C-alpha positions as CSV (number, residue, x, y, z in Angstrom):
1,X,13.8,11.7,-47.1
2,X,17.3,11.8,-46.6
3,X,19.1,8.3,-46.9
4,X,19.7,7.1,-43.3
5,X,23.1,5.4,-44.0
6,X,24.2,2.3,-42.9
7,X,23.3,2.7,-39.0
8,X,19.7,3.7,-40.2
9,X,19.4,0.3,-42.6
10,X,20.5,-1.8,-39.7
11,X,18.0,-0.6,-37.4
12,X,15.3,-0.6,-39.8
13,X,16.3,-4.2,-40.6
14,X,16.5,-5.1,-36.6
15,X,13.1,-3.8,-35.9
16,X,10.7,-6.5,-35.5
17,X,7.2,-6.0,-37.4
18,X,4.3,-4.5,-35.6
19,X,1.8,-6.9,-35.3
20,X,-1.7,-6.9,-33.6
21,X,-0.3,-9.0,-30.7
22,X,2.3,-6.8,-30.0
23,X,0.0,-3.8,-30.1
24,X,-2.4,-5.4,-27.6
25,X,0.5,-6.4,-25.4
26,X,1.6,-3.1,-25.4
27,X,-1.8,-1.4,-24.5
28,X,-2.2,-3.9,-21.9
29,X,1.2,-2.7,-20.2
30,X,0.2,0.5,-20.8
31,X,-3.4,0.4,-18.8
32,X,-1.7,-2.1,-16.3
33,X,1.2,1.1,-15.6
34,X,-2.1,3.6,-15.5
35,X,-4.2,1.1,-13.2
36,X,-1.3,0.4,-10.9
37,X,-0.4,4.4,-10.6
38,X,-4.4,4.9,-9.8
39,X,-4.1,2.8,-6.9
40,X,-1.5,4.5,-5.3
41,X,-3.4,7.9,-6.1
42,X,-6.2,6.5,-4.0
43,X,-4.3,4.8,-1.1
44,X,-2.2,8.0,-0.9
45,X,-5.5,10.3,-0.2
46,X,-5.4,8.2,3.2
47,X,-4.3,11.2,5.0
48,X,-6.7,13.8,3.6
49,X,-9.7,11.5,4.6
50,X,-8.4,11.0,8.2
51,X,-7.8,15.0,8.8
52,X,-11.3,16.1,7.1
53,X,-13.4,13.3,9.2
54,X,-14.3,14.9,12.5
55,X,-15.9,11.7,14.2
56,X,-14.2,9.7,16.5
57,X,-11.8,7.2,15.2
58,X,-13.7,3.8,16.2
59,X,-16.5,5.3,14.3
60,X,-15.0,6.7,11.4
61,X,-13.5,3.1,11.2
62,X,-16.6,1.7,11.5
63,X,-18.5,3.4,8.6
64,X,-15.4,3.1,6.4
65,X,-15.4,-0.5,7.1
66,X,-18.7,-1.1,5.9
67,X,-18.7,1.0,3.0
68,X,-15.4,-0.4,1.5
69,X,-16.0,-4.1,2.6
70,X,-19.4,-3.8,0.8
71,X,-18.0,-2.5,-2.6
72,X,-15.6,-4.6,-2.7
73,X,-17.5,-7.3,-2.5
74,X,-19.8,-6.1,-4.9
75,X,-16.8,-5.9,-7.6
76,X,-16.2,-9.5,-6.4
77,X,-20.0,-10.8,-7.2
78,X,-19.5,-9.0,-10.5
79,X,-16.4,-10.6,-11.5
80,X,-17.4,-14.1,-10.3
81,X,-20.7,-14.7,-10.7
82,X,-21.8,-18.0,-10.2
83,X,-18.5,-18.9,-9.1
84,X,-18.0,-16.2,-6.0
85,X,-19.4,-18.5,-3.2
86,X,-16.8,-21.1,-4.0
87,X,-13.8,-18.9,-4.1
88,X,-15.1,-17.2,-0.8
89,X,-15.1,-20.2,0.7
90,X,-11.3,-21.4,-0.8
91,X,-9.7,-19.1,1.2
92,X,-10.0,-21.4,4.3
93,X,-7.5,-20.5,7.4
94,X,-5.0,-18.2,5.3
95,X,-7.5,-16.3,4.2
96,X,-9.1,-15.7,7.3
97,X,-5.2,-14.7,9.1
98,X,-4.8,-12.5,6.4
99,X,-7.9,-11.1,6.9
100,X,-7.2,-10.5,10.7
101,X,-3.8,-9.0,9.8
102,X,-5.5,-6.7,7.4
103,X,-8.0,-5.1,9.7
104,X,-5.3,-5.1,12.3
105,X,-3.0,-3.0,9.9
106,X,-6.1,-0.8,9.3
107,X,-6.4,0.1,12.8
108,X,-3.7,1.0,13.6
109,X,-2.6,2.4,10.1
110,X,-5.5,5.2,9.9
111,X,-4.5,5.3,13.7
112,X,-1.2,6.6,13.8
113,X,-2.5,9.0,11.3
114,X,-5.0,10.1,13.4
115,X,-2.9,10.7,16.2
116,X,0.3,11.5,15.2
117,X,2.2,13.3,11.9
118,X,1.0,11.8,8.2
119,X,4.7,11.9,7.0
120,X,6.0,10.1,10.6
121,X,3.8,7.3,9.5
122,X,4.3,6.9,6.6
123,X,8.6,7.1,7.1
124,X,7.8,4.2,9.8
125,X,5.7,2.4,7.3
126,X,7.9,2.4,4.2
127,X,10.5,-0.1,5.8
128,X,7.6,-2.8,5.4
129,X,9.7,-4.3,2.6
130,X,12.4,-4.8,4.4
131,X,10.5,-6.2,8.1
132,X,8.9,-8.4,5.7
133,X,12.4,-10.0,4.3
134,X,13.1,-10.5,7.7
135,X,10.3,-11.9,8.7
136,X,10.2,-14.3,5.7
137,X,13.5,-15.3,6.8
138,X,12.8,-16.1,10.9
139,X,9.6,-17.6,9.6
140,X,9.6,-19.5,6.5
141,X,13.4,-19.6,5.8
142,X,13.3,-17.2,2.6
143,X,17.0,-16.3,1.8
144,X,17.6,-12.8,2.2
145,X,20.1,-10.8,0.1
146,X,23.1,-8.6,0.6
147,X,21.9,-5.9,-1.0
148,X,18.3,-6.2,1.2
149,X,20.4,-6.4,4.3
150,X,22.4,-2.8,3.2
151,X,18.7,-1.1,2.4
152,X,17.0,-2.5,5.4
153,X,19.8,-0.7,7.2
154,X,20.0,2.7,5.5
155,X,16.4,2.5,6.1
156,X,16.7,1.8,10.0
157,X,19.2,4.8,9.7
158,X,16.7,7.1,8.2
159,X,13.8,6.0,10.8
160,X,16.7,6.7,13.6
161,X,16.9,10.3,12.3
162,X,13.7,10.6,12.6
163,X,12.9,9.3,15.9
164,X,15.6,11.5,17.3
165,X,14.5,14.8,16.0
166,X,11.4,14.3,17.8
167,X,13.3,13.9,21.1
168,X,15.4,16.7,20.5
169,X,12.8,19.0,19.8
170,X,10.1,18.2,22.3
171,X,7.5,16.7,20.4
172,X,7.9,12.8,21.3
173,X,5.1,13.4,23.8
174,X,2.7,14.1,21.2
175,X,3.4,11.8,18.4
176,X,4.5,8.6,20.8
177,X,1.3,6.7,20.1
178,X,1.0,7.9,16.4
179,X,4.4,6.1,16.0
180,X,3.6,3.4,17.9
181,X,0.7,2.7,16.1
182,X,3.0,2.7,12.7
183,X,5.4,0.3,14.3
184,X,2.0,-2.1,14.7
185,X,0.5,-1.5,11.3
186,X,4.4,-1.7,9.5
187,X,4.4,-5.4,11.5
188,X,0.8,-6.2,10.5
189,X,1.2,-5.4,7.2
190,X,4.7,-7.4,6.7
191,X,3.3,-10.8,8.4
192,X,0.3,-10.1,5.7
193,X,2.9,-9.9,2.9
194,X,4.6,-13.3,4.3
195,X,1.5,-14.8,4.4
196,X,0.2,-14.1,0.9
197,X,4.2,-15.2,-0.6
198,X,3.2,-19.0,0.7
199,X,-0.5,-18.5,-0.8
200,X,0.1,-16.7,-3.7
201,X,-3.5,-18.4,-5.1
202,X,-5.6,-16.9,-2.5
203,X,-8.1,-14.9,-3.5
204,X,-8.0,-10.9,-2.6
205,X,-10.5,-9.1,-3.2
206,X,-13.3,-11.7,-0.7
207,X,-10.3,-11.7,2.0
208,X,-9.7,-7.9,1.6
209,X,-13.7,-7.3,1.8
210,X,-13.9,-9.8,4.8
211,X,-11.1,-8.0,6.2
212,X,-13.0,-4.4,6.2
213,X,-16.2,-5.5,7.7
214,X,-13.8,-7.3,10.5
215,X,-12.5,-4.1,11.2
216,X,-16.4,-2.7,11.4
217,X,-17.4,-5.2,13.4
218,X,-13.7,-4.6,15.9
219,X,-14.6,-1.1,16.3
220,X,-18.4,-1.5,17.0
221,X,-18.1,-1.4,20.5
222,X,-16.3,1.3,20.6
223,X,-18.3,3.6,18.0
224,X,-21.0,5.9,18.1
225,X,-22.4,5.1,14.6
226,X,-25.5,6.7,14.6
227,X,-24.5,9.8,15.9
228,X,-22.1,10.8,12.8
229,X,-23.1,14.2,11.2
230,X,-24.2,13.3,7.6
231,X,-20.9,15.2,6.2
232,X,-19.1,12.9,8.3
233,X,-21.0,10.1,6.8
234,X,-20.4,11.0,3.0
235,X,-16.7,11.4,3.5
236,X,-16.3,7.7,5.4
237,X,-18.4,6.5,2.6
238,X,-16.2,7.9,0.3
239,X,-13.2,7.3,2.2
240,X,-13.9,3.5,2.1
241,X,-14.9,3.5,-1.6
242,X,-12.4,5.7,-3.2
243,X,-9.8,5.6,-1.0
244,X,-9.3,1.9,-0.2
245,X,-12.1,-0.4,-2.2
246,X,-10.7,1.6,-5.6
247,X,-7.4,1.0,-4.6
248,X,-7.5,-2.5,-4.4
249,X,-9.8,-3.1,-7.6
250,X,-7.1,-0.8,-9.5
251,X,-4.3,-2.5,-8.1
252,X,-5.8,-6.0,-8.3
253,X,-6.4,-5.5,-12.3
254,X,-3.3,-3.6,-13.0
255,X,-1.2,-6.3,-11.5
256,X,-1.9,-8.7,-13.8
257,X,-0.7,-6.8,-16.4
258,X,2.6,-5.7,-15.7
259,X,6.1,-7.2,-13.9
260,X,6.0,-7.6,-10.1
261,X,8.7,-4.6,-9.7
262,X,6.8,-2.4,-11.9
263,X,3.7,-2.9,-9.7
264,X,6.0,-2.6,-6.4
265,X,7.7,0.5,-7.5
266,X,4.3,1.9,-8.8
267,X,2.6,1.1,-5.4
268,X,5.9,2.7,-2.9
269,X,4.5,6.4,-4.7
270,X,1.7,6.1,-2.2
271,X,4.9,6.7,0.8
272,X,5.3,10.1,-0.4
273,X,2.4,11.3,-2.0
274,X,0.3,10.5,1.4
275,X,2.2,13.4,3.2
276,X,2.3,15.7,0.2
277,X,-1.2,15.5,0.0
278,X,-2.2,16.3,3.3
279,X,0.6,19.6,3.3
280,X,-0.8,20.6,-0.2
281,X,-4.0,20.9,1.1
282,X,-4.2,20.9,5.1
283,X,-0.7,23.0,5.6
284,X,0.5,20.1,7.7
285,X,4.6,20.5,7.4
286,X,6.6,17.8,8.3
287,X,9.3,18.4,10.7
288,X,13.0,18.7,9.2
289,X,14.4,15.6,11.1
290,X,11.5,14.0,9.1
291,X,12.1,15.1,5.8
292,X,15.5,13.8,6.3
293,X,15.2,10.7,7.7
294,X,11.9,10.0,5.1
295,X,14.6,11.1,2.4
296,X,16.9,8.2,3.5
297,X,14.3,5.9,4.0
298,X,12.7,6.4,0.4
299,X,16.4,6.2,-0.9
300,X,16.8,2.9,0.5
301,X,13.2,1.7,-0.8
302,X,13.2,3.1,-3.7
303,X,17.0,1.7,-4.5
304,X,16.0,-1.4,-3.5
305,X,12.8,-1.7,-5.7
306,X,15.1,-0.5,-8.8
307,X,18.2,-2.9,-7.9
308,X,15.0,-5.6,-8.1
309,X,13.9,-4.6,-11.1
310,X,17.3,-4.5,-12.9
311,X,17.5,-7.9,-12.0
312,X,15.1,-9.4,-14.0
313,X,11.5,-7.8,-13.2
314,X,10.7,-10.3,-10.7
315,X,10.2,-8.4,-7.1
316,X,10.6,-11.0,-4.2
317,X,12.0,-9.1,-1.2
318,X,10.9,-5.7,-2.6
319,X,6.9,-6.4,-2.8
320,X,5.7,-3.6,-1.2
321,X,2.1,-4.0,0.9
322,X,-0.1,-1.0,0.4
323,X,-1.3,0.8,3.6
324,X,-4.7,-1.3,4.8
C-alpha cells in the first residue's frame, strides 16, 4: 500500500479507536433511524387503506380503533408487565386530554381523506409544527424564533395557493368538507403536541391505546359494525394494526435511539409519501395548484426541521406530530 503522506498520517492519528461501546452506539443509532423510517412508512399508508375500505367512515373508524387500541395495549403490557397498571393510572388528567385530542384527530384526519383529496389533507397537515409553535406561544408562553415565523408564513402561502387553485378550478365545493376536517385535525394535533411538551414523562403507549378506544366509543352510535363485510373487516384490522399501532410502536422505540431533530425529519416524510402511495396504487392525481402549494409547504417544513438540526439536533418548535 502506498505511503499516504502527511495528511493521511494526520487522519490516521486523529481517528479514535473503534471500541465495543462506539460500535454499539452506532448500531443503536442505525436501528433508531430504521425504526423511525418504518414508522413514517406505516403512517403514510393511511390514504391507501381509506380508499380500499368501502365501509362507511364511522364503521371503519370503529373497527380501526378496536384493533389499533388492542394491539397498542398488548405491546404496552408486554413491555411493562407487572408495572402496567401503575403506568396506566399515572397518565392522569394530561393523559386523558391527550387521548381525547388524539381521538378527535383520528376522526377528523381519516374523515379529511375520505371526503377530500389525500394531497390536500396532507398539505394542510404539514403546517402542524408551525401551528404548534403559535399555540405554544399563546398557551404556555414559549418563545417563537424568527425562523419559525418566516417558515410559518411561507407554509401559509403554500396553503393559500392550494385553496386558490380549488376556487379557480371549481372543485372547492366538492372538497370543502375534507379541507375543513384537515384543519380540525391539525388543530387537534397541535394542541396534542403542546400538552406533550409540558408532560414529556407521560406514558405514550397507554394514552394512544385509550385514544383509539375513545374513537371507537364515539363512532359506535353512528356505525354499523355488524354489517361490515369480511373483506372490509380484514382491511380495518390491517389499518389499525399495521398503519397505526405498528407505526406508533416503531416510532416509540426508534426515537429513543436518535436525536429529536432526526426523528422529526424522518417522521415528516409521512407528508409526501401519503399522497404518493395513493397516486401510485390508486391513480389519484393531485391538482396542479395542490402540487405547487404542497411544494411550498414542504420546502418550509423541511427547511425549518433542517435548521433545527443544524442548531444542535434538539428539535423544539420543529416537532412533527404524526397523523393519528
